C-alpha positions as CSV (number, residue, x, y, z in Angstrom):
1,M,0.0,-0.2,0.3
2,I,1.4,3.5,-0.4
3,T,3.1,4.6,2.2
4,R,2.9,7.1,4.6
5,A,5.7,9.3,3.2
6,F,4.0,9.4,-0.1
7,I,0.8,10.4,1.3
8,L,2.8,13.4,3.2
9,S,5.0,14.8,0.3
10,L,1.3,14.5,-1.5
11,I,-0.4,16.4,0.8
12,L,2.6,19.2,1.0
13,L,2.5,19.2,-2.9
14,V,-1.4,19.9,-3.2
15,V,-1.5,23.0,-0.6
16,S,1.8,24.0,-2.3
17,A,0.0,24.1,-5.5
18,S,-3.2,24.7,-4.6
19,K,-2.0,28.1,-3.0
20,S,0.3,29.5,-5.9
21,F,-2.6,29.2,-8.2
22,T,-4.2,32.0,-7.1
23,N,-1.1,34.6,-7.5
24,E,0.7,33.2,-10.6
25,I,0.3,34.0,-13.5
26,K,-0.1,31.2,-16.3
27,P,3.3,30.2,-18.1
28,Q,3.3,31.1,-22.2
29,R,3.2,27.9,-23.6
30,I,6.1,27.0,-26.0
31,T,4.9,26.4,-29.3
32,I,7.2,23.6,-30.7
33,H,5.2,19.9,-31.1
34,P,6.1,16.9,-29.2
35,S,8.9,14.6,-29.9
36,K,8.0,11.2,-31.2
37,I,10.0,8.4,-30.9
38,N,8.6,6.3,-33.7
39,K,5.9,7.8,-35.4
40,N,5.1,6.3,-38.7
41,V,7.6,3.7,-39.3
42,I,7.9,3.1,-42.8
43,G,6.7,0.1,-44.4
44,S,5.1,-1.4,-41.5
45,S,1.4,-1.1,-39.8
46,T,2.1,1.1,-37.5
47,T,-1.0,2.5,-35.4
48,I,-1.1,6.0,-33.4
49,I,-3.9,6.0,-30.7
50,N,-3.9,9.9,-30.2
51,Y,-4.8,11.9,-27.2
52,E,-8.1,12.8,-27.3
53,T,-8.8,9.1,-27.9
54,I,-7.1,7.9,-24.8
55,K,-9.1,10.7,-23.1
56,K,-12.4,10.1,-24.1
57,S,-11.5,6.2,-23.4
58,S,-10.3,6.7,-20.1
59,Y,-13.2,4.6,-18.0
60,K,-10.7,1.8,-19.9
61,T,-8.1,-0.3,-19.0
62,L,-5.3,0.0,-21.4
63,G,-6.2,-3.8,-22.5
64,D,-9.7,-2.6,-23.0
65,L,-8.6,0.2,-25.1
66,L,-6.1,-1.7,-27.2
67,S,-8.2,-4.6,-28.2
68,K,-10.4,-2.3,-30.3
69,Y,-7.6,-2.4,-33.0
70,S,-7.1,-4.5,-35.6
71,G,-4.6,-7.7,-35.4
72,V,-4.6,-6.7,-31.3
73,F,-6.0,-9.5,-29.1
74,F,-6.4,-8.8,-25.3
75,E,-8.7,-11.4,-23.5
76,K,-8.9,-11.2,-19.8
77,L,-8.2,-13.5,-17.2
78,Y,-10.1,-11.7,-14.6
79,Y,-12.8,-9.2,-14.8
80,G,-12.2,-5.1,-14.3
81,S,-7.6,-5.7,-14.2
82,D,-5.1,-6.0,-16.9
83,A,-2.9,-8.1,-14.5
84,K,-2.1,-11.6,-15.3
85,S,-2.7,-10.9,-19.0
86,T,-1.0,-10.5,-22.0
87,V,-0.9,-8.2,-25.5
88,K,-1.3,-10.3,-28.1
89,I,-0.5,-9.5,-31.9
90,R,-1.2,-10.7,-35.1
91,G,-0.2,-14.7,-35.0
92,F,1.0,-15.2,-31.3
93,G,-1.0,-16.1,-28.8
94,E,0.4,-18.5,-25.8
95,Q,3.8,-17.3,-27.0
96,A,3.0,-14.1,-27.1
97,S,4.4,-12.6,-23.7
98,R,7.6,-13.3,-25.0
99,N,7.3,-12.0,-28.9
100,I,5.7,-8.4,-28.1
101,M,7.6,-5.8,-26.3
102,V,5.7,-3.5,-24.4
103,L,7.6,-0.2,-24.0
104,V,7.1,3.3,-22.2
105,N,9.1,6.5,-23.6
106,G,10.5,3.7,-25.6
107,I,11.8,1.7,-22.1
108,R,11.0,-1.8,-22.5
109,L,8.8,-3.1,-19.7
110,S,9.2,-6.9,-20.3
111,D,11.9,-8.5,-18.3
112,M,14.5,-11.8,-18.2
113,T,11.5,-14.2,-17.7
114,I,8.4,-15.4,-19.4
115,A,6.0,-12.9,-17.8
116,G,4.0,-10.3,-19.4
117,A,4.5,-6.5,-19.0
118,N,2.2,-6.0,-16.0
119,L,-0.4,-3.0,-18.0
120,S,-2.5,-2.7,-15.1
121,R,0.6,-0.9,-13.8
122,I,0.6,2.1,-16.1
123,P,-1.8,5.1,-15.0
124,I,-4.0,5.8,-18.1
125,D,-4.1,9.2,-16.8
126,N,-0.4,10.0,-17.5
127,V,-0.8,8.7,-21.3
128,Y,-0.2,11.0,-23.7
129,E,-0.1,8.7,-26.9
130,I,0.3,4.4,-27.9
131,E,2.2,3.0,-30.7
132,I,1.3,-0.3,-32.2
133,I,4.0,-1.3,-34.5
134,K,3.2,-4.6,-36.2
135,G,5.3,-7.0,-37.3
136,G,9.4,-7.6,-37.4
137,S,10.7,-4.1,-38.4
138,S,9.7,-3.8,-34.2
139,G,13.4,-5.7,-33.5
140,V,15.5,-3.5,-35.1
141,L,13.3,-0.6,-33.0
142,F,13.5,-2.0,-29.6
143,G,15.5,-5.8,-29.9
144,D,15.6,-9.0,-28.1
145,G,12.0,-10.0,-27.9
146,A,9.9,-8.0,-30.5
147,V,9.5,-10.4,-32.8
148,G,5.7,-10.0,-33.6
149,G,5.5,-5.8,-32.7
150,A,5.9,-3.6,-30.3
151,I,3.2,-1.3,-27.9
152,N,5.1,2.3,-27.3
153,I,3.5,4.3,-24.4
154,I,4.3,7.7,-24.3
155,T,3.9,9.6,-21.8
156,K,3.0,13.5,-21.5
157,N,5.4,15.4,-21.9
158,P,6.0,18.0,-19.4
159,K,6.7,21.2,-21.9
160,F,3.2,21.1,-22.8
161,I,1.3,21.0,-19.1
162,D,0.0,23.4,-17.5
163,N,-1.0,24.2,-13.5
164,N,-3.9,21.8,-12.8
165,I,-4.8,19.7,-10.4
166,T,-7.4,16.7,-11.4
167,F,-9.5,14.5,-9.3
168,K,-11.0,11.3,-10.1
169,S,-13.3,8.7,-8.9
170,S,-15.3,5.6,-9.8
171,A,-17.3,3.0,-9.2
172,K,-17.5,-0.4,-11.3
173,S,-19.3,-3.7,-10.8
174,F,-18.2,-6.1,-8.0
175,N,-17.6,-3.5,-5.7
176,T,-14.7,-1.9,-7.6
177,E,-13.6,1.2,-6.3
178,I,-10.9,3.8,-8.3
179,N,-9.8,7.0,-6.4
180,S,-6.7,9.3,-8.4
181,I,-5.2,12.1,-7.9
182,N,-2.6,14.0,-10.6
183,I,-1.1,17.1,-9.9
184,N,0.7,19.1,-12.3
185,K,2.8,22.0,-10.7
186,K,5.6,24.8,-12.7
187,V,7.7,26.1,-10.5
188,D,10.2,28.8,-13.3
189,D,12.1,26.5,-15.2
190,I,11.1,23.1,-13.0
191,V,8.0,20.9,-14.1
192,L,6.4,18.7,-11.1
193,Q,4.2,15.9,-11.9
194,T,2.8,13.7,-8.8
195,F,0.4,11.2,-9.7
196,A,-1.6,8.5,-6.8
197,S,-4.0,5.9,-7.3
198,S,-6.0,3.8,-5.3
199,E,-7.6,0.8,-6.9
200,K,-10.0,-2.1,-4.6
201,S,-12.2,-4.7,-6.8
202,S,-13.9,-7.6,-4.9
203,G,-13.6,-9.1,-8.3
204,Y,-16.4,-11.5,-10.6
205,R,-15.2,-14.6,-8.6
206,Q,-14.5,-16.2,-5.4
207,N,-10.9,-15.4,-4.4
208,N,-10.7,-12.3,-7.0
209,K,-10.0,-9.8,-4.8
210,F,-7.5,-6.9,-6.7
211,E,-6.0,-4.3,-5.0
212,N,-3.8,-1.8,-6.9
213,D,-1.6,1.2,-5.2
214,I,0.2,3.6,-7.9
215,F,2.3,6.5,-6.9
216,E,4.6,8.8,-9.5
217,F,6.6,11.8,-8.8
218,N,8.6,13.4,-11.7
219,A,10.3,16.6,-12.0
220,T,11.6,18.4,-15.3
221,Y,14.0,20.9,-15.8
222,L,13.3,23.1,-18.6
223,K,16.7,24.5,-19.3
224,D,15.4,26.0,-22.5
225,P,12.9,25.3,-25.2
226,L,15.0,22.5,-26.5
227,T,16.9,21.2,-23.7
228,R,15.7,19.3,-20.6
229,F,16.9,17.0,-17.8
230,F,14.2,14.6,-16.1
231,T,14.0,12.5,-12.8
232,G,11.5,10.5,-11.5
233,I,10.5,7.9,-9.0
234,G,7.3,5.4,-9.5
235,F,6.4,2.7,-6.2
236,S,3.2,0.3,-7.2
237,D,1.8,-2.6,-5.1
238,Q,-0.6,-5.3,-6.1
239,Y,-2.2,-8.2,-5.0
240,T,-4.6,-10.1,-7.2
241,G,-6.2,-13.3,-5.5
242,L,-6.0,-16.2,-8.3
243,P,-9.2,-18.5,-8.4
244,G,-7.6,-20.2,-11.3
245,S,-9.2,-21.8,-14.5
246,I,-12.4,-23.6,-13.6
247,I,-13.6,-27.1,-15.7
248,I,-15.8,-25.9,-18.8
249,S,-19.0,-27.9,-17.2
250,D,-18.5,-25.3,-13.8
251,Y,-18.9,-22.8,-16.1
252,Y,-21.9,-23.4,-17.2
253,T,-23.2,-23.8,-13.9
254,R,-21.3,-21.8,-11.0
255,P,-18.8,-19.9,-13.2
256,R,-17.8,-17.7,-10.0
257,Y,-16.8,-21.1,-8.6
258,V,-13.1,-21.8,-7.6
259,R,-11.4,-25.1,-6.9
260,S,-10.3,-25.6,-4.0
261,G,-6.5,-26.0,-4.4
262,N,-7.2,-21.8,-5.4
263,L,-9.4,-20.7,-2.9
264,D,-6.3,-18.9,-0.8
265,S,-4.1,-18.4,-3.7
266,F,-2.7,-14.9,-4.5
267,G,-0.4,-13.2,-6.3
268,S,1.3,-9.8,-5.1
269,D,3.7,-6.9,-7.2
270,K,5.9,-4.2,-5.4
271,I,7.7,-2.7,-7.6
272,K,9.6,0.7,-7.4
273,S,11.9,2.4,-9.7
274,W,13.7,5.5,-10.2
275,K,15.3,7.3,-13.5
276,I,17.3,10.2,-15.2
277,G,17.5,11.4,-18.1
278,S,18.0,14.1,-20.5
279,E,17.2,15.1,-24.4
280,N,18.7,18.4,-25.9
281,I,16.8,19.5,-29.7
282,L,19.4,20.9,-32.2
283,E,18.5,22.3,-35.4
284,S,19.1,19.3,-37.5
285,S,19.7,16.5,-34.1
286,K,18.1,15.0,-31.4
287,Y,20.5,13.4,-28.2
288,S,18.5,11.5,-25.1
289,N,20.0,9.7,-22.4
290,V,18.3,7.8,-19.9
291,I,18.8,5.9,-16.8
292,K,16.6,3.3,-14.6
293,Y,16.4,1.2,-12.3
294,E,13.6,-1.2,-11.5
295,E,13.2,-3.9,-8.5
296,K,10.3,-6.0,-8.5
297,D,8.9,-8.0,-5.5
298,Q,7.0,-11.0,-6.3
299,K,5.1,-13.5,-4.2
300,T,2.9,-16.6,-4.9
301,S,0.6,-19.0,-2.7
302,S,-1.2,-21.5,-3.7
303,M,-2.3,-25.2,-2.3
304,Y,-1.3,-28.5,-4.1
305,Q,-2.7,-31.8,-2.3
306,N,-2.7,-29.5,0.9
307,V,1.3,-28.6,0.5
308,N,1.2,-24.5,0.2
309,I,4.0,-24.3,-2.8
310,K,5.2,-20.7,-2.0
311,A,7.4,-18.7,-4.6
312,K,9.2,-15.4,-4.2
313,T,11.3,-13.7,-6.5
314,D,13.4,-10.7,-6.7
315,L,14.0,-9.1,-9.9
316,S,16.3,-6.1,-10.4
317,T,17.1,-4.8,-13.7
318,Y,19.3,-1.3,-14.5
319,T,18.4,-0.2,-17.9
320,L,20.8,2.1,-20.1
321,S,19.4,3.8,-23.4
322,S,21.0,6.3,-25.2
323,K,19.8,7.5,-28.7
324,V,21.1,10.4,-31.2
325,N,19.2,11.4,-34.7
326,Q,21.1,13.5,-37.0
327,K,19.5,14.9,-39.9
328,F,21.2,15.7,-43.1
329,N,20.0,17.4,-46.1
330,S,21.3,18.5,-49.4
331,D,20.3,19.5,-52.8
332,S,18.8,16.6,-53.7
333,I,19.2,13.8,-50.7
334,N,16.7,14.4,-47.4
335,S,17.6,11.8,-44.8
336,E,18.3,11.1,-41.0
337,L,20.4,8.6,-39.0
338,K,18.9,7.2,-36.0
339,L,22.0,5.8,-33.5
340,G,21.2,4.3,-30.1
341,I,22.5,1.8,-27.6
342,D,20.2,-0.3,-25.4
343,Y,22.2,-1.9,-22.1
344,Y,20.0,-4.4,-19.6
345,N,21.9,-5.7,-16.6
346,S,19.6,-7.9,-14.9
347,S,19.9,-9.8,-11.5
348,Y,17.1,-12.7,-10.1
349,R,16.6,-14.8,-7.1
350,A,13.8,-17.0,-6.8
351,I,12.8,-19.0,-2.8
352,G,10.0,-21.3,-2.0
353,N,9.5,-24.9,-2.0
354,N,7.4,-26.8,-4.8
355,Y,4.4,-29.5,-4.7
356,L,6.3,-31.8,-2.5
357,G,7.6,-29.3,-0.1
358,T,11.5,-29.5,-1.3
359,P,13.2,-25.8,-0.6
360,Y,15.0,-23.9,-3.4
361,H,17.0,-21.5,-3.6
362,N,18.3,-20.1,-6.9
363,I,19.9,-16.8,-8.9
364,A,20.6,-15.6,-12.0
365,K,22.0,-12.8,-13.8
366,Q,21.5,-11.9,-17.5
367,K,23.1,-8.5,-19.7
368,I,22.1,-7.9,-23.2
369,F,24.0,-5.3,-24.9
370,E,22.2,-4.0,-27.8
371,P,23.7,-1.1,-30.3
372,F,21.7,-0.2,-33.5
373,S,21.4,2.3,-36.7
374,I,18.4,3.0,-38.9
375,L,18.4,5.2,-42.0
376,R,15.7,7.4,-43.4
377,L,16.2,8.5,-47.1
378,N,14.2,10.7,-49.8
379,H,15.1,12.0,-52.8
380,S,14.4,15.4,-53.6
381,S,13.9,13.8,-57.6
382,M,11.1,11.3,-56.4
383,S,9.7,13.2,-53.3
384,N,6.7,10.8,-53.1
385,L,9.3,7.8,-52.2
386,E,10.6,7.3,-49.1
387,Y,12.2,4.1,-47.2
388,E,14.8,3.3,-44.9
389,I,17.3,0.1,-43.5
390,G,17.8,-0.4,-40.2
391,F,20.1,-2.9,-38.8
392,R,20.5,-4.5,-34.8
393,L,23.2,-6.2,-33.3
394,H,22.6,-8.3,-30.2
395,Y,24.7,-9.6,-27.3
396,Y,23.8,-11.7,-24.3
397,D,25.3,-13.3,-21.6
398,I,23.3,-15.1,-19.2
399,D,24.6,-17.3,-15.8
400,A,22.0,-19.4,-13.3
401,D,23.6,-20.5,-9.7
402,N,22.3,-23.0,-7.4
403,Y,22.7,-20.5,-4.5
404,S,21.9,-24.1,-1.9
405,T,24.5,-26.1,-3.5
406,K,26.7,-23.4,-4.9
407,K,26.4,-25.1,-8.3
408,S,26.4,-23.3,-11.6
409,L,23.3,-24.2,-13.5
410,L,23.9,-22.5,-16.5
411,S,26.3,-20.2,-18.5
412,N,25.7,-18.9,-21.9
413,D,27.5,-16.0,-23.8
414,R,25.3,-15.8,-27.2
415,H,24.5,-13.1,-30.2
416,N,22.2,-12.2,-33.1
417,Y,21.4,-9.5,-35.3
418,A,17.7,-7.7,-37.1
419,W,17.6,-5.7,-40.0
420,S,14.9,-4.3,-41.8
421,M,14.0,-2.6,-44.9
422,G,11.1,-0.3,-45.4
423,L,9.7,2.2,-48.4
424,N,5.9,4.4,-48.5
425,Y,5.2,5.4,-51.8
426,N,2.9,8.0,-52.3
427,I,0.4,7.5,-55.6
428,Q,-0.6,11.2,-55.8
429,N,-4.0,11.9,-55.0
430,Q,-4.3,8.1,-54.9
431,G,-2.9,7.1,-51.5
432,D,0.6,5.2,-49.9
433,I,2.2,2.0,-50.5
434,F,4.0,0.6,-48.1
435,A,6.1,-2.4,-47.6
436,H,9.0,-4.0,-45.8
437,I,11.1,-7.4,-45.0
438,S,12.5,-7.5,-41.7
439,R,14.9,-9.6,-39.5
440,A,13.6,-10.3,-35.8
441,F,14.6,-12.6,-33.1
442,R,14.7,-13.1,-29.5
443,S,16.9,-15.0,-27.5
444,P,15.6,-18.1,-24.8
445,R,14.3,-16.4,-21.6
446,L,15.8,-17.2,-18.8
447,D,13.2,-19.9,-17.3
448,E,12.3,-21.0,-20.4
449,L,16.1,-22.9,-20.4
450,I,15.8,-23.8,-16.7
451,S,13.2,-23.6,-14.0
452,L,14.0,-21.7,-11.5
453,V,11.5,-22.2,-9.2
454,S,12.1,-26.3,-8.3
455,P,15.1,-27.6,-6.1
456,S,17.2,-29.6,-9.1
457,P,16.3,-27.3,-12.1
458,S,17.8,-29.4,-15.6
459,L,19.2,-27.2,-18.4
460,T,17.6,-27.2,-21.5
461,D,19.7,-26.3,-24.6
462,L,17.6,-23.7,-27.0
463,E,18.6,-22.5,-30.2
464,H,18.0,-18.4,-30.8
465,Q,14.5,-18.0,-31.9
466,F,14.4,-15.5,-35.4
467,S,12.0,-14.6,-38.0
468,N,11.7,-13.2,-41.4
469,D,8.7,-11.1,-42.3
470,L,7.3,-9.5,-45.5
471,E,4.3,-6.7,-45.7
472,V,2.3,-5.0,-48.3
473,G,-0.2,-2.5,-47.7
474,Y,-2.2,0.3,-49.2
475,E,-3.9,3.5,-47.4
476,K,-5.6,6.0,-48.4
477,K,-7.1,9.3,-46.5
478,N,-9.5,11.3,-47.5
479,K,-10.8,14.3,-45.8
480,D,-13.6,12.3,-44.0
481,S,-12.6,9.4,-44.5
482,R,-9.3,6.1,-44.5
483,Y,-8.7,2.9,-45.7
484,K,-6.1,0.6,-45.1
485,L,-5.0,-2.8,-45.8
486,A,-2.0,-4.7,-45.1
487,I,-1.3,-8.4,-46.0
488,F,1.7,-10.0,-44.1
489,R,3.3,-13.5,-44.0
490,S,6.1,-14.5,-41.5
491,L,8.6,-17.2,-41.3
492,I,9.9,-18.2,-37.4
493,K,13.1,-20.3,-37.5
494,N,13.2,-21.7,-34.2
495,Q,10.5,-20.9,-32.1
496,I,10.6,-21.5,-28.7
497,V,7.2,-23.5,-27.7
498,Y,6.5,-25.4,-24.4
499,N,5.7,-28.9,-25.7
500,S,3.7,-30.4,-22.9
501,A,4.2,-33.8,-24.6
502,A,8.1,-34.0,-23.7
503,W,7.1,-31.4,-20.2
504,A,10.1,-29.2,-22.2
505,N,10.4,-25.8,-24.0
506,Q,11.2,-26.9,-27.5
507,N,12.5,-24.8,-31.0
508,F,9.9,-25.3,-33.4
509,D,10.9,-25.2,-36.8
510,P,9.9,-23.9,-38.7
511,S,6.0,-22.2,-38.1
512,I,3.6,-20.1,-40.4
513,Q,2.2,-16.4,-39.6
514,Q,0.4,-15.0,-42.1
515,G,-3.6,-12.9,-42.9
516,L,-4.6,-9.5,-44.0
517,E,-6.1,-6.7,-42.0
518,I,-8.4,-3.9,-43.5
519,E,-9.2,-0.8,-41.3
520,F,-12.2,1.9,-42.9
521,D,-12.9,5.1,-40.9
522,K,-15.5,7.2,-42.1
523,S,-17.2,11.0,-40.9
524,I,-20.3,10.5,-41.7
525,N,-21.2,14.4,-40.4
526,E,-19.7,16.7,-38.1
527,K,-21.2,14.7,-35.4
528,F,-21.3,11.3,-36.8
529,N,-18.0,9.0,-36.5
530,I,-17.3,5.1,-37.5
531,K,-14.6,3.5,-37.0
532,S,-13.9,-0.6,-37.9
533,N,-11.4,-3.5,-38.4
534,A,-11.3,-6.8,-39.2
535,A,-8.7,-9.2,-39.6
536,Y,-7.9,-12.6,-40.9
537,I,-4.9,-14.6,-39.2
538,D,-3.8,-18.1,-39.8
539,S,-0.8,-18.7,-37.6
540,Y,0.4,-22.5,-37.4
541,F,3.5,-25.1,-37.3
542,S,4.7,-25.9,-39.9
543,K,7.0,-28.8,-38.9
544,G,7.9,-31.4,-36.1
545,T,5.4,-32.9,-33.2
546,E,2.5,-30.4,-34.0
547,K,3.0,-30.3,-37.7
548,G,-0.3,-28.6,-38.8
549,N,-1.5,-27.6,-35.7
550,E,-2.9,-23.6,-35.3
551,T,-1.5,-22.0,-32.7
552,P,-3.3,-21.6,-29.2
553,Y,-5.1,-18.6,-28.5
554,V,-4.9,-17.1,-32.1
555,P,-8.5,-16.7,-34.0
556,K,-8.7,-16.6,-37.6
557,L,-11.2,-14.1,-37.2
558,S,-12.0,-10.8,-35.4
559,S,-13.6,-7.6,-35.8
560,A,-14.5,-4.2,-34.6
561,I,-16.3,-1.5,-34.7
562,S,-17.1,1.7,-32.6
563,L,-19.8,4.4,-33.4
564,Y,-19.2,7.7,-31.9
565,Y,-22.0,10.8,-31.7
566,Y,-21.5,14.0,-30.5
567,L,-24.2,15.4,-28.4
568,E,-24.9,19.3,-27.7
569,N,-23.5,20.8,-24.7
570,E,-20.2,18.7,-24.5
571,S,-21.4,15.8,-24.9
572,D,-20.5,12.2,-26.3
573,L,-22.0,9.0,-27.0
574,S,-20.3,6.0,-28.4
575,L,-21.3,2.3,-29.3
576,E,-18.4,-0.3,-29.3
577,H,-18.8,-4.2,-30.6
578,K,-16.3,-6.3,-30.8
579,Y,-15.7,-10.3,-32.3
580,I,-13.5,-12.7,-31.3
581,G,-13.8,-16.3,-33.6
582,K,-13.0,-19.5,-32.4
583,Q,-9.4,-20.2,-31.1
584,R,-7.3,-23.9,-30.4
585,A,-6.8,-24.7,-26.7
586,G,-3.8,-24.5,-25.1
587,N,-2.0,-27.5,-23.6
588,D,-3.3,-29.2,-26.5
589,P,-1.4,-30.9,-29.1
590,N,-3.6,-34.0,-30.2
591,Y,-6.6,-31.4,-30.8
592,N,-8.4,-33.5,-27.4
593,V,-10.6,-30.3,-26.9
594,R,-13.4,-28.6,-29.0
595,K,-12.2,-25.1,-29.7
596,S,-13.6,-22.0,-27.7
597,K,-16.7,-20.6,-29.0
598,S,-16.5,-17.4,-30.7
599,Y,-18.0,-14.5,-28.6
600,Q,-19.0,-10.8,-29.5
601,I,-19.0,-8.4,-27.0
602,T,-21.0,-4.7,-27.1
603,D,-20.5,-1.6,-24.7
604,L,-22.2,1.4,-24.7
605,N,-20.6,4.4,-23.2
606,F,-21.3,8.2,-22.5
607,T,-19.1,11.4,-21.4
608,H,-20.4,14.6,-20.0
609,K,-18.8,17.9,-19.4
610,I,-19.5,21.1,-17.5
611,Q,-17.4,23.1,-17.1
612,N,-14.3,21.6,-15.3
613,F,-16.1,18.4,-14.5
614,S,-16.8,15.6,-16.9
615,L,-19.2,12.8,-16.2
616,K,-18.6,9.4,-17.4
617,A,-20.6,6.3,-17.5
618,S,-20.3,2.7,-19.2
619,V,-22.1,-0.2,-19.7
620,N,-20.2,-2.9,-21.0
621,N,-21.0,-6.3,-22.5
622,F,-24.5,-4.3,-23.3
623,F,-26.5,-7.7,-24.2
624,N,-25.3,-9.7,-21.2
625,K,-23.5,-12.3,-23.7
626,K,-22.0,-15.1,-21.7
627,Y,-18.4,-15.8,-22.4
628,Y,-15.3,-17.3,-21.7
629,T,-11.2,-16.5,-22.3
630,N,-8.2,-19.2,-22.4
631,L,-9.3,-22.5,-22.8
632,I,-6.6,-24.6,-22.0
633,A,-6.5,-28.5,-22.1
634,S,-5.5,-31.0,-18.9
635,G,-3.2,-33.9,-19.1
636,S,-6.3,-35.7,-18.9
637,G,-7.6,-34.2,-21.8
638,D,-10.9,-31.9,-20.0
639,A,-11.1,-28.3,-21.0
640,Y,-10.4,-25.9,-18.4
641,V,-11.7,-21.9,-19.2
642,Y,-11.6,-18.4,-17.1
643,P,-15.2,-17.5,-17.3
644,Q,-16.0,-13.6,-17.7
645,P,-18.9,-11.6,-16.2
646,G,-21.9,-10.4,-18.3
647,R,-23.3,-7.0,-18.0
648,T,-21.4,-4.7,-15.8
649,L,-21.6,-0.9,-14.7
650,F,-19.0,2.0,-15.0
651,L,-19.9,5.1,-12.9
652,G,-16.7,7.9,-12.9
653,L,-16.7,11.8,-12.3
654,E,-13.4,14.1,-13.0
655,A,-12.8,16.9,-11.8
656,T,-9.5,19.5,-12.8
657,F,-9.3,22.8,-11.4
């Protein structure tokens, strides 16, 4: 929970900010556009979720917001929270947490283990823009683990923040309460930003309690309009009751039920972080440097045949990211060169006992060093054509030891690389043709090579995974409409997959992911807008023990449509509909279990603004459809699922001063 020190500092800042509002002249806004990190990647399908969309969707979680876009899936395990869930892009389903990278301002959240990035620790109120970058070109941009794509979350730029205080309070179904405060204060050339929130929920199911407290404080020194230095600290404390999956027959009769072994199961995460950095923009160049430290303290507990299985893991990571963008202009060629280095140094410790009660204590260290360069070119004689090439090297060193026996478990030193080539050709008044080819990679995660939650872990020798991607697309934007079509194919070599028959991670070589995405947006008039998309994805293993099998948790068909109607007096109404097709079960190499049922969800949302106040209301799953997520087969061939609630309600109030 948020500590007393944090609460005290918050109160002092509120008092200081409120006193200064009455006498201080509003600072003049600097007329410089916020810098973007990777906007509109050449040749790749890139979706930019802008600030206006995010602000209107602030009643949603980040996962709910992302799942509205083509080729992106975010199916929750538990109602109301992004915890214990994974962003899935295109053909990556069961392995998405290892192949889709999540970043904040270009700094990765994904760590050295198979666990996915926890989106519930990112406050949506502090997000300015979200970049969804699909395909292997993400491997050059961000490195290890971005084979399928990347989600880059960009926070608000302090250069453009005014003095204000924003309070939010909301209530949702199942005794869910969320309260937050966001304070922005400028003192001469110093910008202070404070955010704190507290969320509590009983959850839809038994033993499904969720608590999440977040605190962030950032300070930025604006030396001049083009130079800034910043520092910040963050703290989050999360508790999740884990009712687990239930057999599918119970889903139909008692969906809130929890199996006896999960009555007291829980997971907790405490995360502390700090960062320092700088950004300097010159006439033709930009320099940025960030040093970040993050410490995770995670605990899990569950019962199995009267044995309490406990695990405590500590993960600390130092990150160094240094980048420079340089523009070169001549009479015939305009170019931009990006050079950078990403460095990660992680330490991991796992202490606990297994299902037999045998204790273990294992430690590991991992270092990753990745230099990269990206060159973007445009010839003045062909101003309608632009293209870019990129290359990234990857060096990593990993060591693991059994702390109890003082024996080495693993020591690897390997390297890999990624490259990409993309182009965009503008057909005058007819739209844009874009295309790219690329190679991306990922190294085996530590807990894929060995099981660190085991008294006597055995080593699995795994090759690096890499992919060869091809994508071609067309996009046309008119005054009141937008069309987009993208066709893609990816050949994945040495894909790292857990083989349930062998009880081990193995390299499956090769596998195929291919399909197409269609997007259509239309402004009917000033008050009525439509946004829609549909995707067909064919993802399967082409050789090995699962030859011909579809990838688990990847629907072949999916679609979404959103209708927005803007009323008078600062009010708007929206209707959002999502369709998710059938999916193959996880842990089912022999297809003993039928595919999961397709489902459709419709949400109705309303927003009304009165001066400094905003009222937001939402009815989720308006038609009260019954559905489940993450179908999985047991060793005996039974089907287990994670049931989701029917119709739920949300009501929130926001005040800004």
